[in-house]
Each structure stands twice: as structure tokens, then as C-alpha cells.
C-alpha positions as CSV (number, residue, x, y, z in Angstrom):
1,X,40.1,10.6,4.6
2,X,41.9,8.0,3.0
3,X,40.5,4.6,2.5
4,X,43.4,3.3,5.1
5,X,41.5,6.2,7.7
6,X,38.0,4.9,7.3
7,X,36.4,3.4,10.5
8,X,35.7,-0.3,10.8
9,X,32.2,-1.2,11.6
10,X,31.6,-3.9,13.7
11,X,29.4,-6.6,11.8
12,X,28.3,-9.4,13.8
13,X,28.0,-12.5,11.5
14,X,25.2,-15.0,12.4
15,X,26.6,-18.1,14.6
16,X,24.4,-20.6,12.6
17,X,26.5,-19.2,9.5
18,X,23.8,-20.4,7.5
19,X,23.5,-21.3,3.8
20,X,21.9,-17.9,2.9
21,X,25.1,-15.9,4.5
22,X,23.3,-13.8,7.1
23,X,25.0,-10.9,8.0
24,X,22.9,-8.2,9.7
25,X,23.8,-5.0,8.5
26,X,25.5,-2.5,10.6
27,X,23.2,0.5,11.4
28,X,25.8,3.2,10.7
29,X,26.0,1.4,7.0
30,X,22.4,1.9,6.5
31,X,22.4,5.4,8.0
32,X,25.2,6.7,5.8
33,X,23.5,5.4,2.5
34,X,20.2,7.1,3.5
35,X,21.6,10.4,4.2
36,X,24.0,10.0,0.9
37,X,20.9,9.0,-1.3
38,X,18.5,11.4,0.1
39,X,15.8,9.0,0.8
40,X,13.9,11.1,2.9
41,X,13.2,13.4,0.7
42,X,12.3,11.3,-2.4
43,X,10.0,9.5,-0.2
44,X,8.5,12.9,0.9
45,X,8.6,14.2,-2.9
46,X,7.0,11.1,-4.2
47,X,4.1,11.2,-1.3
48,X,3.1,14.8,-2.3
49,X,3.3,13.4,-6.0
50,X,1.0,10.7,-5.6
51,X,-1.2,11.1,-2.4
52,X,0.2,7.8,-1.0
53,X,2.7,6.7,1.2
54,X,5.8,5.2,-0.3
55,X,6.9,1.4,0.4
56,X,10.5,0.7,1.8
57,X,10.6,-3.0,1.0
58,X,13.6,-5.3,2.3
59,X,13.1,-8.5,0.5
60,X,15.7,-10.3,3.0
61,X,15.1,-8.9,6.0
62,X,17.0,-10.9,8.3
63,X,16.7,-9.8,12.0
64,X,15.2,-6.2,10.8
65,X,18.7,-4.6,11.2
66,X,18.1,-2.3,7.9
67,X,14.3,-2.1,8.7
68,X,15.3,-0.6,12.4
69,X,16.8,2.1,10.5
70,X,14.2,2.8,7.8
71,X,11.5,3.1,10.5
72,X,13.8,5.3,12.7
73,X,15.1,7.7,9.7
74,X,12.3,8.0,7.6
75,X,8.9,8.2,9.6
76,X,5.8,8.0,7.7
77,X,6.8,5.4,5.2
78,X,5.1,2.1,4.6
79,X,8.1,-0.4,6.4
80,X,7.8,-3.8,5.1
81,X,9.9,-7.1,4.3
82,X,10.1,-10.7,3.5
83,X,12.3,-13.1,5.4
84,X,13.0,-16.6,4.4
85,X,13.8,-17.9,7.8
86,X,11.0,-18.0,10.3
87,X,12.6,-17.2,13.6
88,X,14.3,-14.2,12.0
89,X,10.7,-13.0,10.5
90,X,9.2,-13.6,13.7
91,X,12.0,-11.5,15.7
92,X,11.3,-8.7,13.2
93,X,7.7,-8.5,14.0
94,X,8.5,-8.6,17.7
95,X,10.3,-5.1,16.8
96,X,7.0,-4.0,15.7
97,X,7.9,-4.5,12.1
98,X,5.5,-5.8,9.2
99,X,7.6,-8.8,7.7
100,X,6.2,-11.8,6.1
101,X,7.7,-15.3,6.5
102,X,8.2,-15.7,2.8
103,X,10.6,-16.5,0.2
104,X,10.9,-13.1,-2.1
105,X,12.4,-15.6,-5.1
106,X,9.7,-17.7,-5.0
107,X,6.8,-15.8,-3.9
108,X,3.4,-17.7,-3.1
109,X,5.6,-20.9,-2.2
110,X,5.3,-22.2,-5.6
111,X,1.2,-21.9,-5.8
112,X,1.7,-19.2,-8.7
113,X,2.6,-20.7,-11.7
114,X,3.6,-17.9,-13.9
115,X,6.1,-15.2,-13.4
116,X,3.4,-12.8,-14.3
117,X,1.3,-14.1,-11.5
118,X,4.3,-13.7,-9.2
119,X,5.0,-10.2,-9.9
120,X,1.4,-9.2,-9.5
121,X,1.2,-10.9,-6.0
122,X,4.6,-8.9,-5.0
123,X,3.0,-5.8,-6.3
124,X,0.6,-6.6,-4.2
125,X,2.8,-5.4,-1.0
126,X,3.6,-2.0,-3.1
127,X,2.8,1.3,-3.1
128,X,2.7,3.5,-5.7
129,X,6.1,4.2,-5.4
130,X,8.4,1.7,-3.8
131,X,12.0,1.7,-2.8
132,X,13.9,-1.8,-2.6
133,X,16.5,-1.6,0.3
134,X,18.7,-4.7,1.1
135,X,21.9,-6.3,1.9
136,X,21.2,-9.4,-0.3
137,X,22.7,-12.9,0.8
138,X,25.2,-15.0,-1.1
139,X,27.3,-13.0,-3.4
140,X,29.4,-15.7,-4.5
141,X,28.1,-18.0,-7.1
142,X,27.8,-21.6,-5.9
143,X,29.0,-24.7,-8.1
144,X,26.5,-25.3,-10.6
145,X,24.5,-22.2,-10.3
146,X,24.4,-19.7,-13.3
147,X,23.9,-16.5,-11.0
148,X,24.5,-15.8,-7.2
149,X,21.7,-15.1,-4.6
150,X,22.6,-11.4,-4.7
151,X,22.1,-11.0,-8.3
152,X,19.0,-13.2,-8.5
153,X,17.6,-10.6,-5.8
154,X,18.8,-7.8,-7.6
155,X,17.4,-8.6,-10.9
156,X,14.0,-9.9,-9.4
157,X,13.5,-6.6,-7.5
158,X,13.9,-4.8,-10.7
159,X,11.6,-6.9,-12.6
160,X,8.7,-6.7,-10.2
161,X,9.5,-2.7,-9.7
162,X,7.0,-0.3,-11.7
163,X,8.7,2.5,-13.7
164,X,10.2,5.0,-11.4
165,X,10.7,2.5,-8.5
166,X,14.3,2.0,-7.1
167,X,16.2,-0.8,-6.0
168,X,19.6,-0.4,-3.7
169,X,21.8,-3.0,-3.1
170,X,24.7,-3.2,-0.6
171,X,27.5,-4.9,-2.1
172,X,31.1,-5.8,-2.3
173,X,33.0,-3.1,-4.2
174,X,34.1,-3.8,-7.7
175,X,31.5,-6.2,-7.8
176,X,30.6,-4.4,-11.3
177,X,34.2,-5.7,-12.6
178,X,32.3,-9.5,-12.6
179,X,31.0,-10.9,-15.9
180,X,27.5,-11.4,-14.2
181,X,27.0,-8.3,-12.8
182,X,28.3,-6.0,-15.9
183,X,25.0,-5.9,-17.8
184,X,23.5,-4.0,-14.6
185,X,26.5,-1.3,-14.6
186,X,26.6,-0.5,-18.1
187,X,24.8,2.5,-19.8
188,X,20.9,1.8,-20.2
189,X,21.2,-0.9,-17.6
190,X,18.9,1.4,-15.1
191,X,22.0,2.3,-12.8
192,X,21.1,5.7,-11.0
193,X,23.7,6.1,-8.7
194,X,27.0,4.5,-6.8
195,X,27.7,5.6,-3.0
196,X,31.4,4.5,-2.5
197,X,33.4,3.7,-0.4
198,X,31.1,3.5,2.5
199,X,33.6,2.0,4.7
200,X,35.1,-1.2,5.9
201,X,32.7,-3.6,7.4
202,X,34.3,-6.2,9.8
203,X,32.3,-9.7,9.2
204,X,33.9,-11.3,12.7
205,X,32.4,-8.7,15.1
206,X,35.7,-8.0,16.4
207,X,36.5,-5.0,14.2
208,X,39.8,-6.4,12.9
209,X,39.0,-9.6,10.9
210,X,36.9,-10.3,7.7
211,X,37.1,-6.9,6.4
212,X,35.1,-5.8,3.3
213,X,35.0,-2.7,1.4
214,X,31.4,-2.1,0.3
215,X,29.3,0.0,-2.0
216,X,25.7,0.8,-2.2
217,X,24.4,0.9,-5.9
218,X,21.0,2.2,-6.9
219,X,18.7,1.5,-9.9
220,X,15.7,3.2,-11.0
221,X,13.3,0.9,-13.3
222,X,13.4,2.6,-16.8
223,X,16.2,5.1,-16.3
224,X,18.7,5.2,-19.2
225,X,20.9,8.1,-18.5
226,X,24.6,7.6,-17.0
227,X,25.1,6.7,-13.5
228,X,26.3,9.4,-10.6
229,X,29.5,8.1,-8.8
230,X,29.2,9.3,-5.4
231,X,32.5,9.5,-2.9
232,X,31.1,9.2,0.6
233,X,32.9,10.6,3.8
234,X,32.1,8.7,6.8
235,X,30.6,11.0,9.4
236,X,30.5,9.4,12.9
237,X,27.0,9.9,14.6
């Protein structure tokens, strides 16, 4: 299948269009990633090795679109998330998810004065093995900011992660060519695998406008080898 033949995945943008660029992730996109990255097999392997449930942690859970798929496709895992917007956190919890109304980038709402305290606080929600999975907000750097929100989410998740934990981000294709992101895609940066292309997402919800080529990038804390680049063919459900 060529890129031009790949399906457009409807992707409904939040009508508010808030400053966090809220884009609910289409379930097909998450399902495709879970299959390609063999997330269920990894979870089962880690649970057997540690004797504990694995945590799948979405630091920007939105309305729970990714958590919905994780709960369905990875039974037995501890599904957890943070969400900055109170109304969306409440929506996640109404669905039965365990989502805390909190800012992942500022845990403790300013009460934790050191980075070490913030990391310790966040690790309190994690298992011996944790996989962060998310579609971070804000890929574009705003004027006056050194880093985009998406980059800050990715770097912070990697800092909070323990050795062997994983971090997966749904990102625009070729973001690895951006100078600000390059250190995360170079050998030794922890990049484990890329699944690309995953298809085209339409951000207008009509399957036509706002199309974007995307990929899933996965890092493993402490990994120093070369990344595996995995072309993914779309398999309709």
C-alpha cells in the first residue's frame, strides 16, 4: 500500500480550540500502535518478571480516547492518566478510567519545590514497570518559548521514567528533522523504535481537510542502541 492509498482517519478537533491544541486520538491509530509495538506482549512479560501490574500512563489524557483503547486491548494493566482540564478529567472518570485532574509538567500544583520532589511524586503513581503513551499537546513552539509543549512532555516523561520504562509519543512525521528534537532521535538518546507511517489523520473530522502524516516514536529509558524503524501497513478492523 502506498502513502497515497492509506486511509484518512477522521480526527475530530475540540470545538473550543483551546490553547493546548486538544485533538482526540482516533482509536484506530492507537490500536495500530499497540499491535505494531506489541504492547500487550511487553506488559505480560514485565508482569511475569516483576510480579506486579504494569502501569500504562497517559500524561495528557484529554477525553480518554487513548485510555479507552488501552483498557480494551491491554486487559489487566493499570490504566492511569493526568489531565489538565477539569471537565475532561471528569469525563474520563465517568467512563471508568482513573484520571487525576493535574498538570503533568507541574505536579503538585506548585507545592513541590524541587525537581527531585516532583519526580518522586509522579513515581508514586507508577508501577515497577511503566509505559507512558500519549498524543502530547502543542507540537509547534510558541513565540518566546524555548521548547514546544510536546517536546517538554516527552523529555519530562523520560526524566520521570525509571530504567527500562518506555515512553511513546504520537508525533508529526519528520519531527526528528527539527533541531529541538534531534537529540532524542540520535544514537544514545534512548530511541527504541519508530512506527511510520501510521496513516493520515484528518484534523477537521470530515476525512478531507487538515491532513497530517504521523508516526509513533518509542523511547526506552537507558537504551543506548540503534532504533528499529518499522513501516506499518494499515489493517482495517
